[in-house]
C-alpha positions in Angstrom: 106.0 81.3 138.9 104.4 78.0 138.0 104.9 76.7 134.6 101.1 76.4 134.0 100.8 80.3 134.6 103.8 81.1 132.3 102.0 79.1 129.7 98.6 80.7 130.0 100.3 84.1 130.1 102.1 83.4 126.8 98.9 82.2 125.2 97.2 85.6 126.3 100.1 87.6 125.0 99.9 85.7 121.6 96.2 86.4 121.5 96.7 89.9 122.1 99.4 90.4 119.5 97.3 88.6 117.0 94.2 90.8 117.5 96.4 93.9 117.4 97.8 92.6 114.1 94.6 91.8 112.7 93.2 95.3 113.6 96.1 96.9 111.7 95.7 94.5 108.5 94.6 96.6 105.5 92.0 95.3 103.1 92.8 92.7 100.4 92.2 95.1 97.5 94.3 97.7 99.1 97.1 95.3 99.5 96.7 94.3 95.8 96.9 98.1 94.6 99.9 98.8 96.9 101.9 95.9 95.6 100.9 96.8 92.0 102.1 100.3 92.6 105.4 98.9 93.7 105.9 96.4 90.8 104.7 98.5 88.0 107.6 101.0 88.3 110.0 98.2 88.8 108.7 96.5 85.6 109.2 99.8 83.7 112.7 100.5 85.1 113.7 96.8 84.4 112.3 96.5 80.9 113.7 100.1 80.0 110.8 100.5 77.5 108.2 103.1 77.8 106.3 102.4 74.7 102.4 102.2 75.3 102.3 98.5 74.4 105.0 97.7 76.9 103.3 99.8 79.6 100.0 98.0 79.0 101.6 94.5 79.1 103.5 95.6 82.2 100.4 96.9 84.0 98.4 93.6 83.2 101.4 91.3 84.1 102.2 93.2 87.4 98.3 93.3 88.3 98.1 89.6 87.9 101.4 89.1 90.0 99.9 91.6 92.6 96.7 89.6 93.0 98.6 86.5 93.6 101.5 87.8 95.7 99.9 90.7 97.7 100.6 89.2 101.1 104.2 88.9 100.4 104.9 92.6 100.4 102.0 94.4 102.1 100.7 92.1 104.6 102.4 93.9 107.4 101.9 97.5 106.3 100.3 99.7 108.8 96.8 100.9 108.2 96.8 104.6 108.1 94.6 106.9 105.6 93.2 105.7 102.3 94.8 103.9 99.5 95.7 107.1 97.5 97.3 108.7 100.5 99.2 105.5 101.3 100.4 105.1 97.7 101.5 108.8 97.4 103.1 108.8 100.7 105.1 105.8 100.0 106.3 106.9 96.5 107.0 110.6 97.5 108.1 110.3 101.1 109.1 106.7 102.4 110.9 105.6 99.2 113.1 108.7 98.9 113.8 108.8 102.5 115.0 105.0 102.6 117.1 105.7 99.3 118.9 108.6 101.1 119.3 106.8 104.4 120.7 103.8 102.7 122.9 105.8 100.3 124.6 107.6 103.3 124.8 104.3 105.5 126.5 102.6 102.4 129.0 105.5 101.8 129.8 105.8 105.5 130.2 102.0 105.9 132.4 101.7 102.8 134.8 104.4 104.1 135.1 102.7 107.4 135.7 99.3 106.0 138.3 100.7 103.6 140.0 102.5 106.4 139.9 99.2 108.5 141.4 97.1 105.7 144.1 99.7 104.9 145.2 100.0 108.5 144.6 96.1 109.2 142.5 97.4 112.2 139.9 94.7 112.1 138.2 93.4 115.3 135.4 91.0 113.8 132.8 89.4 116.0 129.1 88.5 116.2 126.8 90.7 118.0 123.3 90.2 119.2 121.0 93.1 118.8 117.4 93.7 119.6 114.9 95.2 117.2 111.5 96.6 118.1 109.9 95.5 114.8 107.4 92.6 115.1 106.3 92.1 111.5 107.9 89.6 109.3 108.4 92.0 106.3 109.8 94.7 108.6 112.4 92.4 110.2 113.3 91.0 106.7 113.8 94.5 105.2 115.9 95.4 108.3 118.2 92.4 108.2 118.6 92.9 104.3 119.4 96.6 104.9 122.2 95.6 107.5 123.6 92.9 105.2 123.5 95.6 102.3 125.8 97.9 104.3 129.5 97.0 103.9 131.1 95.5 107.1 127.9 93.8 108.5 126.1 90.7 107.6 122.9 89.4 109.3 123.5 85.8 110.3 120.2 84.8 111.9 117.0 86.1 113.3 115.5 84.6 116.6 112.4 85.5 118.5 112.2 84.7 122.1 109.4 85.7 124.6 107.9 88.2 122.3 111.4 89.9 121.5 113.3 89.6 118.3 117.2 89.5 117.9 119.2 89.7 115.1 122.7 88.1 115.1 125.0 90.2 113.0 128.6 89.6 112.0 130.3 93.1 112.4 133.8 93.5 110.9 134.8 96.1 113.5 133.2 95.4 117.1 133.4 98.9 118.8 131.2 97.8 121.9 129.9 94.9 123.5 126.9 96.9 124.8 124.0 95.4 123.0 122.0 98.7 123.0 124.9 100.8 121.7 125.9 98.1 119.1 122.3 98.1 118.0 122.1 102.0 117.6 125.5 101.7 115.7 124.4 98.9 113.3 120.9 99.7 112.7 121.2 103.6 112.6 118.0 105.3 111.3 116.7 102.4 109.3 114.9 100.7 112.1 113.2 104.1 113.0 112.2 104.7 109.4 110.8 101.1 109.1 108.7 101.6 112.2 106.7 104.2 110.2 105.6 101.5 107.7 105.7 98.2 109.4 104.5 97.4 113.0 
């Protein structure tokens, strides 16, 4: 295929992706409220003080921060339902699911790493795995979740021709097949993130 045609196809693909992205974006006021709904509980947990004055100060402070930083957390959130549905679904379904998934992933990985260290059965290597996530926030959360689990460390993220690849240092490389390695490293985390991020 001629270079010009490849270049034109790439431009069309980027335009289509951008239009799909723009259609999925939630309104600014919803992004502010969703960010505020995440930051306020974080404020209350970190401060450890539930007096009304502290809650009022925390609500005002996190609202100001949410209005300034709304795009950092919620720009890539999928647009489904109204703000109340999104907030409740996030607090009651998505957050507990992620907590349970990560808890079991960390426990399982800790046992594997401990076994590998005790028996000196270590086969380290860097594995290139593909992710189906397209949003920056989703990829960041996935990369950090992989790094959080013992035995894996996300080293780099590369985008090439519309596909995103993660380079992960794996303490015990079990397979060189990219799909199987991706399933082993990502587990259920990527499928869970697809529910929230595009």
